Residue frames as a rotation matrix with the C-alpha (Angstrom) as fourth column:
MET 1
0.545 0.839 0.009 0.05
0.837 -0.544 0.065 -0.04
0.059 -0.028 -0.998 -0.02
GLN 2
-0.110 -0.735 0.669 1.61
0.697 -0.537 -0.476 3.29
0.709 0.414 0.571 -1.10
ASN 3
-0.102 -0.034 0.994 0.33
-0.381 -0.922 -0.070 5.43
0.919 -0.386 0.081 1.78
GLU 4
0.559 0.165 -0.813 0.73
0.575 0.629 0.523 2.96
0.598 -0.759 0.257 4.70
TRP 5
-0.554 -0.813 -0.182 3.41
0.675 -0.310 -0.670 5.41
0.488 -0.494 0.720 6.04
LEU 6
-0.452 0.468 0.759 0.53
-0.436 -0.859 0.270 7.82
0.778 -0.209 0.592 6.94
LEU 7
0.678 0.665 -0.313 -1.12
-0.087 0.496 0.864 5.14
0.730 -0.559 0.394 9.12
ASP 8
0.205 -0.690 -0.694 2.18
0.832 0.496 -0.248 4.58
0.515 -0.527 0.676 10.76
VAL 9
-0.740 -0.384 0.552 2.70
0.117 -0.882 -0.457 8.29
0.662 -0.274 0.698 11.53
ILE 10
0.084 0.852 0.517 -0.82
-0.627 -0.358 0.692 8.52
0.775 -0.382 0.504 13.04
ALA 11
0.739 0.235 -0.632 -0.17
0.258 0.767 0.587 5.45
0.622 -0.597 0.506 15.17
ASP 12
-0.328 -0.922 -0.204 3.19
0.730 -0.111 -0.674 6.91
0.599 -0.370 0.710 16.36
LEU 13
-0.664 0.099 0.741 1.51
-0.254 -0.962 -0.099 10.14
0.703 -0.253 0.664 17.32
ARG 14
0.455 0.889 0.049 -1.23
-0.445 0.180 0.877 8.20
0.771 -0.421 0.478 19.12
THR 15
0.430 -0.421 -0.799 1.30
0.706 0.708 0.008 6.21
0.562 -0.567 0.602 21.07
PHE 16
-0.650 -0.678 0.342 3.11
0.388 -0.684 -0.617 9.39
0.653 -0.268 0.708 22.06
ALA 17
-0.334 0.595 0.731 -0.05
-0.556 -0.751 0.357 11.00
0.761 -0.287 0.582 23.15
GLY 18
0.652 0.596 -0.469 -1.24
-0.060 0.657 0.751 7.98
0.756 -0.461 0.465 25.11
GLN 19
0.228 -0.721 -0.654 2.19
0.845 0.480 -0.235 7.59
0.484 -0.499 0.719 26.97
ASN 20
-0.808 -0.555 0.201 2.30
0.439 -0.792 -0.424 11.30
0.394 -0.255 0.883 27.79
GLY 21
-0.629 0.595 -0.500 -1.21
0.535 -0.136 -0.834 11.69
-0.564 -0.792 -0.232 29.42
MET 22
-0.744 0.338 -0.576 -2.76
-0.581 -0.754 0.308 13.16
-0.330 0.564 0.757 26.36
ASP 23
-0.664 0.473 0.579 -5.71
0.283 0.876 -0.391 10.92
-0.692 -0.096 -0.715 26.49
GLN 24
0.420 0.854 -0.308 -8.19
0.018 -0.348 -0.937 13.06
-0.907 0.388 -0.162 24.47
LEU 25
0.102 -0.489 -0.866 -5.61
-0.944 -0.323 0.072 13.52
-0.315 0.810 -0.494 21.69
ALA 26
-0.849 -0.401 0.345 -4.91
-0.322 0.909 0.266 9.83
-0.420 0.115 -0.900 21.70
ARG 27
-0.193 0.864 0.464 -8.70
0.460 0.498 -0.736 9.13
-0.867 0.072 -0.493 21.13
HIS 28
0.629 0.374 -0.682 -8.91
-0.353 -0.644 -0.679 11.77
-0.693 0.667 -0.273 18.38
LEU 29
-0.331 -0.804 -0.493 -5.90
-0.890 0.092 0.447 10.19
-0.315 0.587 -0.746 16.64
GLU 30
-0.726 0.122 0.676 -7.56
0.123 0.991 -0.048 6.83
-0.676 0.048 -0.735 16.73
GLN 31
0.389 0.921 0.012 -10.55
0.319 -0.122 -0.940 8.35
-0.864 0.370 -0.342 15.04
THR 32
0.346 -0.392 -0.852 -8.26
-0.794 -0.606 -0.044 10.13
-0.499 0.693 -0.521 12.55
ARG 33
-0.776 -0.594 0.213 -6.71
-0.419 0.737 0.529 6.68
-0.472 0.321 -0.821 11.71
ASP 34
-0.309 0.747 0.588 -10.21
0.528 0.649 -0.548 5.16
-0.791 0.141 -0.595 11.15
ILE 35
0.635 0.470 -0.613 -11.07
-0.174 -0.685 -0.707 8.27
-0.752 0.556 -0.353 8.80
ALA 36
-0.140 -0.782 -0.607 -7.76
-0.878 -0.185 0.442 7.78
-0.458 0.595 -0.661 6.85
LEU 37
-0.817 -0.161 0.553 -8.47
0.007 0.957 0.289 4.08
-0.576 0.240 -0.781 6.38
THR 38
0.123 0.957 0.264 -12.00
0.496 0.171 -0.852 4.90
-0.860 0.236 -0.453 5.13
GLU 39
0.640 0.075 -0.765 -10.84
-0.470 -0.749 -0.467 7.43
-0.608 0.658 -0.444 2.69
MET 40
-0.529 -0.788 -0.315 -7.92
-0.768 0.287 0.572 5.31
-0.360 0.545 -0.757 1.37
SER 41
-0.634 0.294 0.715 -10.35
0.367 0.929 -0.057 2.46
-0.681 0.226 -0.697 0.85
SER 42
0.465 0.885 -0.007 -12.88
0.347 -0.190 -0.918 4.64
-0.814 0.424 -0.396 -0.97
ARG 43
0.382 -0.464 -0.799 -10.11
-0.730 -0.682 0.047 5.94
-0.567 0.565 -0.599 -3.12
GLY 44
0.985 0.007 -0.172 -9.07
-0.110 0.794 -0.598 2.38
0.132 0.608 0.783 -4.16
GLU 45
0.292 -0.947 0.134 -5.75
-0.814 -0.319 -0.484 2.65
0.502 0.032 -0.864 -2.60
GLY 46
0.142 -0.121 -0.982 -5.96
0.072 0.991 -0.112 -0.88
0.987 -0.055 0.150 -1.16
ALA 47
-0.307 -0.322 0.896 -5.92
-0.859 -0.311 -0.406 0.11
0.409 -0.894 -0.181 2.47
PRO 48
-0.798 0.017 -0.602 -6.03
0.203 0.949 -0.242 -2.89
0.567 -0.315 -0.761 4.81
MET 49
0.333 0.938 -0.096 -9.12
0.361 -0.033 0.932 -3.58
0.871 -0.345 -0.350 6.86
ALA 50
0.193 -0.224 0.955 -8.98
-0.706 -0.708 -0.023 -1.61
0.681 -0.670 -0.295 10.17
MET 51
0.000 -0.196 -0.981 -7.22
0.516 0.840 -0.168 -3.54
0.857 -0.506 0.101 12.86
PRO 52
0.926 0.371 -0.066 -7.67
0.230 -0.418 0.879 -2.68
0.298 -0.829 -0.473 16.57
MET 53
0.188 -0.850 0.492 -4.89
-0.536 -0.509 -0.674 -0.60
0.823 -0.137 -0.551 18.14
ASP 54
-0.109 -0.437 -0.893 -2.65
0.596 0.690 -0.411 -2.31
0.795 -0.577 0.186 20.74
GLU 55
0.736 0.542 0.405 -4.07
0.084 -0.667 0.740 -0.68
0.672 -0.511 -0.537 23.83
LYS 56
0.806 -0.491 -0.331 -1.18
0.491 0.242 0.837 -1.75
-0.331 -0.837 0.436 25.93
ARG 57
-0.203 -0.863 0.463 1.44
0.978 -0.158 0.133 -0.42
-0.042 0.480 0.876 23.43
THR 58
-0.169 0.131 0.977 -0.31
0.475 -0.858 0.197 2.85
0.864 0.497 0.083 22.84
GLY 59
-0.931 -0.101 -0.351 -1.17
0.365 -0.330 -0.871 3.63
-0.028 -0.939 0.344 26.63
ALA 60
-0.555 0.765 0.327 -4.72
-0.343 -0.568 0.748 4.39
0.758 0.303 0.577 25.76
ASP 61
-0.710 0.422 0.564 -7.29
-0.617 0.015 -0.787 4.32
-0.341 -0.907 0.249 28.52
THR 62
-0.840 0.525 -0.135 -10.02
0.369 0.736 0.567 1.56
0.397 0.427 -0.813 28.44
């Protein structure tokens, strides 16, 4: 997938936010990732199906 790097950047930002107590930002970045996946899929860019984020790795609250 040619734009997979974008999903990686969003995931890295979400991880940083979660590990640094920016819980609201982390939640918004998860939504941003979902939007990016949807738009990539609708443009036929072959985006993979959405996979759940690793909550332990990202530090997101449950």
